[in-house]
N, C-alpha and C positions, 0 to 999 in steps of 0.2 A: 504494500500500500504506500503510495507516494502522496504526501500532503493531504491526507484524507480522501484520496481517490482510490477506488478499487474497481476492478473489472469482473463482470460475470460473463462467461462464455457459455452460450446455450447450444446444445446439440440435441438432435432427435435421433434416437437409436432405431435400429431395424425391428420390425415386428417379426417374431419368430415362432408364433403359435402353431404354425403348420410344420415346424421342424427347422433344423439349421442345415443350410447348404452353403456352397461357396459364395453365393450372393449375400447371404446374411453375415457370413464371416467377414467378407470384404467390407460390407457396410459398417459393421461394428468397428473394425480396425480404422476405417476412415473417420469415424466419430472421434476416436482418441487422437489420431494423427492431426486432423484439422484443428482440434482444440489445442493441441500442443503448439502447432504453428501459430495460431491466433494469439496464444499466451506470449510466445517469444517475440512475435512481431510488435506487441504492445509494450514490450520491455519487462514483462512479469518475470520474476526470478523463481517463483513457485506456482504450482497449480495443484488443485485437489479435484479428484474424480469420485463421483458416486459409482455404483454398479450400473452402468448404462444398459438399458433394455431388459434387465432381469426381473423387473416387476410385472406389471400388467402386459408388457410387450412379449413376455413369454420366453425370452432367451434363457436357456438353462445356465444357471450360475456356474456349474462345473465346467462348462465350455467357455463361457464369457470371460472367466478369470484368465484363461490362457491367451485369449485374444488381447485383452487389456495389457497384461504383463509383457507379452511379446512385442506389441506395438510400442509401448513406452520404452522398452529396452532398446529396440531398433532406433527409435528417435534419439534417445540419449547417447547412443553409440555414435551417431552422426553429428549431434549437436550438444556435446557434453559441456561446452562452455556457456550455453545459453540459459540453462536452468540449474538452480541450486537444490530444489526439492520438488518431488512429486509425491503427493499424498493420496492414498486410496481410502476414501471414507466409506465405511460400510455400516449398515443398519442392523442386519440380522447376525446373530452369533454364528450361524452356519456360514455366512459370507466371510466373517472374520477368520474362521477356521480354514476356509478355502484359500484365502490370501496368505495366511501364516504358513500353510502347507506348501504353497506353490511359489511364493516369493524367492526362496533360495534356489529354485530351478532357473530363474531368470536373473537374479541378483545375488550371486553367491557371496557369502561373507568373505572379507579380505582375510587371507591366511595370517594367522598370528605369528609374530616373529618368534623364531626359535630361540629359546633361552638356553644357550649352551654355557655351562659354567666351566671356566678354565681350571685345569688342575695344576697349573704352574705355580 
């Protein structure tokens, strides 16, 4: 937030009540990617995402989490200098568990420095 100004980026996710195919996957990825682009174009250094399309639009959360994390990872790999923080805001405990389980697949923890004690 700069001088009391904040931005809200609105996106409409795909309706997936009839199942998830390539069209729905691409549309969901586009929501995340276009939102990330809009955030960085306005100079935002952080962005927060809800679980796009997983409510009444019927996108299965078990599939949506992978599209969200993969898209954000790809964007950050290409534009790592543009964002400091990406937050995934979840409402349901089941969504929290999905993100906690899958985050390490896309964002592995940095290896801890080996603590070798000298015997000299």
